[in-house]
PyMOL commands that place a pseudoatom at each C-alpha (Angstrom):
pseudoatom trace, name=CA, resn=MET, resi=1, chain=A, elem=C, hetatm=0, pos=[10.352, -5.262, 3.806]
pseudoatom trace, name=CA, resn=ALA, resi=2, chain=A, elem=C, hetatm=0, pos=[6.927, -4.556, 2.355]
pseudoatom trace, name=CA, resn=VAL, resi=3, chain=A, elem=C, hetatm=0, pos=[4.440, -7.437, 2.390]
pseudoatom trace, name=CA, resn=GLU, resi=4, chain=A, elem=C, hetatm=0, pos=[3.640, -8.806, -1.097]
pseudoatom trace, name=CA, resn=LEU, resi=5, chain=A, elem=C, hetatm=0, pos=[-0.133, -8.949, -1.492]
pseudoatom trace, name=CA, resn=THR, resi=6, chain=A, elem=C, hetatm=0, pos=[-2.177, -11.119, -3.837]
pseudoatom trace, name=CA, resn=ASP, resi=7, chain=A, elem=C, hetatm=0, pos=[-5.867, -11.594, -4.582]
pseudoatom trace, name=CA, resn=LYS, resi=8, chain=A, elem=C, hetatm=0, pos=[-5.690, -14.665, -2.323]
pseudoatom trace, name=CA, resn=ASN, resi=9, chain=A, elem=C, hetatm=0, pos=[-4.114, -13.071, 0.761]
pseudoatom trace, name=CA, resn=PHE, resi=10, chain=A, elem=C, hetatm=0, pos=[-5.563, -9.527, 0.568]
pseudoatom trace, name=CA, resn=ASN, resi=11, chain=A, elem=C, hetatm=0, pos=[-8.477, -10.203, 2.942]
pseudoatom trace, name=CA, resn=GLU, resi=12, chain=A, elem=C, hetatm=0, pos=[-6.276, -11.825, 5.568]
pseudoatom trace, name=CA, resn=GLU, resi=13, chain=A, elem=C, hetatm=0, pos=[-3.418, -9.310, 5.288]
pseudoatom trace, name=CA, resn=ILE, resi=14, chain=A, elem=C, hetatm=0, pos=[-5.401, -6.063, 4.914]
pseudoatom trace, name=CA, resn=LYS, resi=15, chain=A, elem=C, hetatm=0, pos=[-9.153, -6.397, 5.482]
pseudoatom trace, name=CA, resn=GLU, resi=16, chain=A, elem=C, hetatm=0, pos=[-8.708, -8.380, 8.721]
pseudoatom trace, name=CA, resn=PHE, resi=17, chain=A, elem=C, hetatm=0, pos=[-5.730, -6.309, 9.936]
pseudoatom trace, name=CA, resn=LYS, resi=18, chain=A, elem=C, hetatm=0, pos=[-6.290, -4.208, 13.051]
pseudoatom trace, name=CA, resn=GLY, resi=19, chain=A, elem=C, hetatm=0, pos=[-4.277, -1.041, 12.608]
pseudoatom trace, name=CA, resn=VAL, resi=20, chain=A, elem=C, hetatm=0, pos=[-3.085, 1.106, 9.712]
pseudoatom trace, name=CA, resn=ALA, resi=21, chain=A, elem=C, hetatm=0, pos=[-1.999, -0.471, 6.430]
pseudoatom trace, name=CA, resn=LEU, resi=22, chain=A, elem=C, hetatm=0, pos=[-0.470, 1.230, 3.406]
pseudoatom trace, name=CA, resn=VAL, resi=23, chain=A, elem=C, hetatm=0, pos=[-1.007, -0.566, 0.089]
pseudoatom trace, name=CA, resn=ASP, resi=24, chain=A, elem=C, hetatm=0, pos=[1.000, 0.363, -3.012]
pseudoatom trace, name=CA, resn=PHE, resi=25, chain=A, elem=C, hetatm=0, pos=[-0.882, -0.706, -6.161]
pseudoatom trace, name=CA, resn=TRP, resi=26, chain=A, elem=C, hetatm=0, pos=[1.831, -0.988, -8.832]
pseudoatom trace, name=CA, resn=ALA, resi=27, chain=A, elem=C, hetatm=0, pos=[3.050, -2.806, -11.961]
pseudoatom trace, name=CA, resn=PRO, resi=28, chain=A, elem=C, hetatm=0, pos=[6.581, -3.704, -13.115]
pseudoatom trace, name=CA, resn=TRP, resi=29, chain=A, elem=C, hetatm=0, pos=[6.282, -1.756, -16.408]
pseudoatom trace, name=CA, resn=CYS, resi=30, chain=A, elem=C, hetatm=0, pos=[5.232, 1.511, -14.718]
pseudoatom trace, name=CA, resn=GLY, resi=31, chain=A, elem=C, hetatm=0, pos=[8.005, 4.137, -14.550]
pseudoatom trace, name=CA, resn=PRO, resi=32, chain=A, elem=C, hetatm=0, pos=[6.657, 6.110, -11.557]
pseudoatom trace, name=CA, resn=CYS, resi=33, chain=A, elem=C, hetatm=0, pos=[6.010, 2.767, -9.784]
pseudoatom trace, name=CA, resn=LYS, resi=34, chain=A, elem=C, hetatm=0, pos=[9.718, 1.927, -10.142]
pseudoatom trace, name=CA, resn=MET, resi=35, chain=A, elem=C, hetatm=0, pos=[10.543, 5.206, -8.399]
pseudoatom trace, name=CA, resn=GLN, resi=36, chain=A, elem=C, hetatm=0, pos=[7.867, 4.603, -5.720]
pseudoatom trace, name=CA, resn=GLY, resi=37, chain=A, elem=C, hetatm=0, pos=[9.162, 1.100, -4.878]
pseudoatom trace, name=CA, resn=PRO, resi=38, chain=A, elem=C, hetatm=0, pos=[12.331, 2.142, -2.994]
pseudoatom trace, name=CA, resn=ILE, resi=39, chain=A, elem=C, hetatm=0, pos=[10.325, 4.794, -1.110]
pseudoatom trace, name=CA, resn=ILE, resi=40, chain=A, elem=C, hetatm=0, pos=[7.861, 2.100, 0.011]
pseudoatom trace, name=CA, resn=GLU, resi=41, chain=A, elem=C, hetatm=0, pos=[10.798, 0.004, 1.269]
pseudoatom trace, name=CA, resn=GLU, resi=42, chain=A, elem=C, hetatm=0, pos=[12.163, 3.009, 3.215]
pseudoatom trace, name=CA, resn=VAL, resi=43, chain=A, elem=C, hetatm=0, pos=[8.743, 3.597, 4.791]
pseudoatom trace, name=CA, resn=SER, resi=44, chain=A, elem=C, hetatm=0, pos=[8.585, -0.111, 5.642]
pseudoatom trace, name=CA, resn=GLU, resi=45, chain=A, elem=C, hetatm=0, pos=[11.965, 0.150, 7.421]
pseudoatom trace, name=CA, resn=GLU, resi=46, chain=A, elem=C, hetatm=0, pos=[10.772, 3.255, 9.286]
pseudoatom trace, name=CA, resn=PHE, resi=47, chain=A, elem=C, hetatm=0, pos=[7.867, 1.319, 10.837]
pseudoatom trace, name=CA, resn=LYS, resi=48, chain=A, elem=C, hetatm=0, pos=[9.657, -2.025, 11.276]
pseudoatom trace, name=CA, resn=GLY, resi=49, chain=A, elem=C, hetatm=0, pos=[8.617, -3.784, 14.479]
pseudoatom trace, name=CA, resn=LYS, resi=50, chain=A, elem=C, hetatm=0, pos=[5.347, -1.854, 14.881]
pseudoatom trace, name=CA, resn=ASP, resi=51, chain=A, elem=C, hetatm=0, pos=[2.520, -4.403, 15.137]
pseudoatom trace, name=CA, resn=ASN, resi=52, chain=A, elem=C, hetatm=0, pos=[-0.214, -1.881, 14.311]
pseudoatom trace, name=CA, resn=ILE, resi=53, chain=A, elem=C, hetatm=0, pos=[1.303, -0.744, 10.980]
pseudoatom trace, name=CA, resn=LYS, resi=54, chain=A, elem=C, hetatm=0, pos=[1.646, -2.759, 7.782]
pseudoatom trace, name=CA, resn=ILE, resi=55, chain=A, elem=C, hetatm=0, pos=[3.351, -1.620, 4.567]
pseudoatom trace, name=CA, resn=SER, resi=56, chain=A, elem=C, hetatm=0, pos=[2.492, -3.667, 1.488]
pseudoatom trace, name=CA, resn=LYS, resi=57, chain=A, elem=C, hetatm=0, pos=[2.487, -3.843, -2.315]
pseudoatom trace, name=CA, resn=LEU, resi=58, chain=A, elem=C, hetatm=0, pos=[0.047, -5.351, -4.812]
pseudoatom trace, name=CA, resn=ASN, resi=59, chain=A, elem=C, hetatm=0, pos=[1.042, -6.019, -8.432]
pseudoatom trace, name=CA, resn=VAL, resi=60, chain=A, elem=C, hetatm=0, pos=[-2.079, -4.979, -10.369]
pseudoatom trace, name=CA, resn=ASP, resi=61, chain=A, elem=C, hetatm=0, pos=[-1.155, -7.071, -13.433]
pseudoatom trace, name=CA, resn=GLU, resi=62, chain=A, elem=C, hetatm=0, pos=[-1.074, -10.289, -11.408]
pseudoatom trace, name=CA, resn=ASN, resi=63, chain=A, elem=C, hetatm=0, pos=[-3.967, -9.404, -9.076]
pseudoatom trace, name=CA, resn=GLN, resi=64, chain=A, elem=C, hetatm=0, pos=[-6.623, -7.752, -11.208]
pseudoatom trace, name=CA, resn=GLN, resi=65, chain=A, elem=C, hetatm=0, pos=[-9.520, -8.826, -8.985]
pseudoatom trace, name=CA, resn=THR, resi=66, chain=A, elem=C, hetatm=0, pos=[-8.317, -6.752, -6.025]
pseudoatom trace, name=CA, resn=ALA, resi=67, chain=A, elem=C, hetatm=0, pos=[-7.243, -3.820, -8.215]
pseudoatom trace, name=CA, resn=SER, resi=68, chain=A, elem=C, hetatm=0, pos=[-10.716, -3.807, -9.770]
pseudoatom trace, name=CA, resn=GLU, resi=69, chain=A, elem=C, hetatm=0, pos=[-12.449, -4.075, -6.381]
pseudoatom trace, name=CA, resn=PHE, resi=70, chain=A, elem=C, hetatm=0, pos=[-10.694, -0.883, -5.251]
pseudoatom trace, name=CA, resn=GLN, resi=71, chain=A, elem=C, hetatm=0, pos=[-11.203, 0.840, -8.631]
pseudoatom trace, name=CA, resn=VAL, resi=72, chain=A, elem=C, hetatm=0, pos=[-7.499, 1.392, -9.270]
pseudoatom trace, name=CA, resn=MET, resi=73, chain=A, elem=C, hetatm=0, pos=[-7.491, 3.239, -12.597]
pseudoatom trace, name=CA, resn=SER, resi=74, chain=A, elem=C, hetatm=0, pos=[-3.944, 4.614, -12.692]
pseudoatom trace, name=CA, resn=ILE, resi=75, chain=A, elem=C, hetatm=0, pos=[-0.749, 3.609, -10.972]
pseudoatom trace, name=CA, resn=PRO, resi=76, chain=A, elem=C, hetatm=0, pos=[0.937, 4.053, -8.688]
pseudoatom trace, name=CA, resn=THR, resi=77, chain=A, elem=C, hetatm=0, pos=[-2.119, 4.318, -6.467]
pseudoatom trace, name=CA, resn=LEU, resi=78, chain=A, elem=C, hetatm=0, pos=[-1.491, 4.164, -2.740]
pseudoatom trace, name=CA, resn=LYS, resi=79, chain=A, elem=C, hetatm=0, pos=[-4.288, 3.539, -0.288]
pseudoatom trace, name=CA, resn=ILE, resi=80, chain=A, elem=C, hetatm=0, pos=[-4.316, 3.761, 3.461]
pseudoatom trace, name=CA, resn=PHE, resi=81, chain=A, elem=C, hetatm=0, pos=[-6.551, 1.300, 5.293]
pseudoatom trace, name=CA, resn=LYS, resi=82, chain=A, elem=C, hetatm=0, pos=[-7.552, 1.519, 8.931]
pseudoatom trace, name=CA, resn=ASP, resi=83, chain=A, elem=C, hetatm=0, pos=[-8.939, -1.610, 10.565]
pseudoatom trace, name=CA, resn=GLY, resi=84, chain=A, elem=C, hetatm=0, pos=[-9.587, -3.086, 7.116]
pseudoatom trace, name=CA, resn=LYS, resi=85, chain=A, elem=C, hetatm=0, pos=[-11.363, -0.095, 5.573]
pseudoatom trace, name=CA, resn=ALA, resi=86, chain=A, elem=C, hetatm=0, pos=[-9.879, 2.132, 2.854]
pseudoatom trace, name=CA, resn=ILE, resi=87, chain=A, elem=C, hetatm=0, pos=[-9.771, 5.654, 4.265]
pseudoatom trace, name=CA, resn=GLU, resi=88, chain=A, elem=C, hetatm=0, pos=[-7.374, 7.591, 2.026]
pseudoatom trace, name=CA, resn=ASP, resi=89, chain=A, elem=C, hetatm=0, pos=[-6.260, 7.429, -1.625]
pseudoatom trace, name=CA, resn=MET, resi=90, chain=A, elem=C, hetatm=0, pos=[-3.188, 8.915, -3.259]
pseudoatom trace, name=CA, resn=VAL, resi=91, chain=A, elem=C, hetatm=0, pos=[-2.471, 8.731, -6.990]
pseudoatom trace, name=CA, resn=GLY, resi=92, chain=A, elem=C, hetatm=0, pos=[0.998, 9.272, -8.402]
pseudoatom trace, name=CA, resn=LEU, resi=93, chain=A, elem=C, hetatm=0, pos=[4.448, 9.334, -6.872]
pseudoatom trace, name=CA, resn=GLN, resi=94, chain=A, elem=C, hetatm=0, pos=[4.420, 10.106, -3.128]
pseudoatom trace, name=CA, resn=SER, resi=95, chain=A, elem=C, hetatm=0, pos=[7.337, 11.204, -0.957]
pseudoatom trace, name=CA, resn=LYS, resi=96, chain=A, elem=C, hetatm=0, pos=[8.548, 9.206, 2.035]
pseudoatom trace, name=CA, resn=GLU, resi=97, chain=A, elem=C, hetatm=0, pos=[7.770, 12.159, 4.326]
pseudoatom trace, name=CA, resn=SER, resi=98, chain=A, elem=C, hetatm=0, pos=[4.222, 12.481, 2.999]
pseudoatom trace, name=CA, resn=LEU, resi=99, chain=A, elem=C, hetatm=0, pos=[3.517, 8.755, 3.471]
pseudoatom trace, name=CA, resn=ILE, resi=100, chain=A, elem=C, hetatm=0, pos=[4.939, 8.690, 7.003]
pseudoatom trace, name=CA, resn=GLU, resi=101, chain=A, elem=C, hetatm=0, pos=[2.864, 11.750, 7.911]
pseudoatom trace, name=CA, resn=LYS, resi=102, chain=A, elem=C, hetatm=0, pos=[-0.353, 10.186, 6.551]
pseudoatom trace, name=CA, resn=ILE, resi=103, chain=A, elem=C, hetatm=0, pos=[0.274, 6.885, 8.350]
pseudoatom trace, name=CA, resn=ASN, resi=104, chain=A, elem=C, hetatm=0, pos=[0.989, 8.612, 11.678]
pseudoatom trace, name=CA, resn=LYS, resi=105, chain=A, elem=C, hetatm=0, pos=[-2.090, 10.844, 11.250]
pseudoatom trace, name=CA, resn=ASN, resi=106, chain=A, elem=C, hetatm=0, pos=[-4.324, 7.751, 10.968]
pseudoatom trace, name=CA, resn=LEU, resi=107, chain=A, elem=C, hetatm=0, pos=[-2.909, 5.761, 13.905]
for i in range(1, 107): cmd.bond("trace and resi %d" % i, "trace and resi %d" % (i + 1))
show_as sticks, trace
zoom trace
């Protein structure tokens, strides 16, 4: 299950995390986000039990500070972080295969 991020826990969960983290910036009213959600859960299951990989979601409506910090202008936006630093951005609906490939590439 993907980790639910907030403005309060983002630093601890992502910026201080050693490894690769995928963050899905989304909102409940966003059609493509609704399609991306189940894909994020599948990716989360794929990497279950791996301590160096974290799959997470951040609701941009409820956590505008973090969304603004990372200049999220359209959603879904997915970002890959490595050791707390954003290293790759994807905008729009992404396939499970594409996300798994990008995570593995950055390990």
